[in-house]
N, C-alpha and C positions, 0 to 999 in steps of 0.2 A: 746660489741658494734661493734667492728671491724668485728666480724663474721656476724652480721646483715647487715652491710654496704657492705661486700663482696657478700652476697646473693642477695641484692638488685641490685648491679652492674651486677652480673652474670645474674640475671633475665632480667634486662634492655637490656643487650647485646644479650641475647637469643631472646628477642622480636624483636629487630632490625634485627637480622639475619633472623628470620622467615618472617618478612615483606619484606625483600629484596628478599628472595627466592620466595615468593608468587608473588611479582611484576615481577620477572624474568620469571616465568611460564606464567603469563598473557601476557607478552609482546611477547612471542613466537608465539602466534596466536591461539593455541588450545582453550584457554578460554580467548580470547582477550577482553579487556574492550571496544573495538570499535565495534559497530553494528549499523544497521539502522532499525528503526521500520517503516513499511509501512502500512498505513491505507486506506481502501476504505470505504467511508461513503455515506449514502443516506438518504433522508427524510423518516420517518416511514410511511407516507401516501402511499408510493409506495409498501408497503407490504413486504412479505418475501417468499422465495421459498418453504421451507418445515418446518415441526416441528420436532425437534430432542429431545432427552431426556434432553438436556440442555436448551431447549426453541426454539423460532423461529430462523431460520438461512437461510442465502443465501450465505454463504462464499464459498460453493462448486462451485458457478457460476463463480468465479473470478480466474484468473491465474496471478501470478506476474512473469514477465520476467525481469532479471536484468543482468548487466555487471559491473564488478569491474575493474577500471583502476588504476593500481598501479604505473603508470609512467614509466614502463619498455617498451621495444620493443617486448615483448612476445605476444602481442595481447590480446584481451579480449574474454573470453569464455562466451557465454550467458548461464545463468542458469534459471531454471523455478521452482517456488514453487507453488504447487497445494494444495488444501485443505487437501488432505490425507497425505501430507508431514508435516503438522503442528501437534504439540502435542495437547493432549486433551484440556488443559486449553486455548490454543490459538484458538482452533476451535470454542469455544463458541462465538457467535456473541454478541458484546457489544451493549449497549443501553444507550445513553447519554441524554435521554429525548426526543429530537426532531429527532435524527438520529440513525439508526442502523450502527454499525461499525464492520468491519472485520479487524483483524490485522495480518500482516505477519512480520517475523523477518529475517534479513540478518545478520548472526553472523560472528565471526572470521575475522573481518577486521583489518586493520592496520591504523595508523595515516596517514593522507593525501591521503587515497584512495578516488577516485571519484566513486560514485555509480550512475549508470543510470538505473532507474526503469521504466518499462512499465506495466501498469495494463490493462488486457484484459478480455473480455467476449468471450471465444473461441467458444462457440456453438451458432449458429444463433437462435436456438429454444429458448434458455434462454433469448435472447434479445427481443423476441416478445411475448412469451406466458404469460398467466395470472398467477399471483402469488396468495398467500393467504393473508388475512387480509389487512387492509388499504383501504381507499375509492378510491385510485387510483392504485390498484394492477395490473391493466392491462394497457399497453400503449395504447394511443388513436390509432384509425385506421391509419395505415401508419407510425406510430412512432415506435421507438425501444429504448431499454436501451443502453446507451452509457457512456463512461468515458469522462468527460468534457475535461480534458487535459490528454492524455494517457501517456505521457513520461515526467519524471522530473528527475533532477540530484541534488546530494548533495555531498559535500566533508566532510569526517569525519576528525575532527581536535581535538587537545588536549582540546580546549575550548568547543567544541561540540562533545564529543565522541559517543553520542547515539542520533543523530538527527532523526526527524520524517518527512516522506513525506506523504502528505495527498492527496488522490484522491477522486473525487466525481462522483457518478453515478447519471444520470438523464435521462429523456426522450428526444429524439431528437424531433425536430419539425416535424409534419406531412407535407408531401409534399403539396405545395400550388397548387390548381387547378386554372388555368387561364381561364377566359371566352374566348371562341373562338373569334377571330378577324374577322370581316366581311370585305371582300374586296369590297370597294366601290370606284368607280372612281369619282374623283371630277375634273371637268373642271374649272380651275381657270381663264381661259380666256373667259368663257361664260358670257355674259352680262345678268343681271337679267331681 
């Protein structure tokens, strides 16, 4: 009986030691449990850029620029994630019924890091050209694809170790053409 108790205690201590070691490795930052998921979504009526082996996709149109503020005086280095920097599973454009969704991940963060993310459409041609599929796959004349709010921030905390920032692509309003104003002189002192 004592033999079994010693084995159980040894096994329990071993499991505690392993979980402590694993937590120590995660806290060092290489495989940090802190990350930010960044999504760019848009209505499916706006179409998609191209067809890939995984299905329709527009993810290559977007670039994620981000800075991580760790609270030190070292300054913030801007980093960029492009479509080709993402792994194959992340490159597949999601579909949640009404929206297409492209996801980007900012890994290896630490607790209390402030992440400032900016989503961009870097090529002007991508902002205005016709896409495939969808009844509104081409922006109206004079309009372009834009990100509604280009820059957002979030702080990674113990309570929210993997927050998500959501960006939305839509069409800008076409420019409004005003009717020319005719210059007419009105004599307000003239009697009728």
